[in-house]
N, C-alpha and C positions, 0 to 999 in steps of 0.2 A: 499529075502531077505529084509523080515520082520523083521527077525535078527538080522539083520545087520540096522535095520529106513532109508533106503531107500524108506520102500512105507508101509503106512497103511493097514492090512486086519483088519479087524473085524469076528470072527468066532460064528456065530450064527445057527439056528437049522443045523445043520452038515454041510454045510458051512463059504468057507471067503468071505466077499466084502468086493468088497476095495472104496472107495469115487472115481467118482471119478472126483471130485472139485485136490485129490491127482499132474494128474494129465492135462495138457499141450501143444494143436497141438503133440499127441500120446509121447510122454514125460516126464517125468516125471518134477514139480515144480521142480524149480532149490532153494536148502538151503530147500528140503524141510529135510534130512539128520538132519544136523545143526538142526532146529526147535525137531524132536521132540528126537533128547538127550537131548538137553534142556528138555525141559518137561514129557522125564521119571526118569527124575530125583524128580521129583514130584507129577507124574500120571506113574501110573504104568501101569491101566489097557486098552489097547488100543478102549477101548474103552470110557476110561475117556478119552484118547490123540480129538479121533473122535468129541466128546464131547464140547470140549472145542475150540477146534478147529471152528464149527460148528456154533460156538457160535458168537455172535453181536460185530464187535470190538470193538466201540462206543455209547457211551452211547443215547437213542433214534436214532438210524443207524442199517439200515435192512443190512448194507453190514457187511460182516459176517468176519471171524478174515483168515476159505478160499481166499475170495475174494483178502484180502491184501497182503501176501505169493501171490502173482500170481508176486508179482510188486513190491513187500520191506518185503521184506525177512529177512533184519538189522532189522525192526521191530517188523515183530512179537519173532521173534528170542528172542527179546530184555523180549517185553511186557510173551512169556516164558519161561526167565529163573528167572523170577522176577515171577510171577505167582505159579513154582516149587517152588522156592526158599521160598516162603509164605506158602504151600500145604504141608512144609515139617518143621515148625513152631511149 
């Protein structure tokens, strides 16, 4: 599932860790693949993708991009595409 960008896992200390934020009601958050695919264009490491999603979604806000993803996939996808493109410049 990691290879197909359905799920985000980070290898650390000999084990894979899966951020709980990518799940909602026991399932993978709808739209995660879309966001991870967009991110992969500029953030090739899984650690970089986790870090990007964990950052504040808005200036001076404690709300993370993970939290916005749970209710607004399209906005997070747009941010991911824009930031990935900027990372490639």
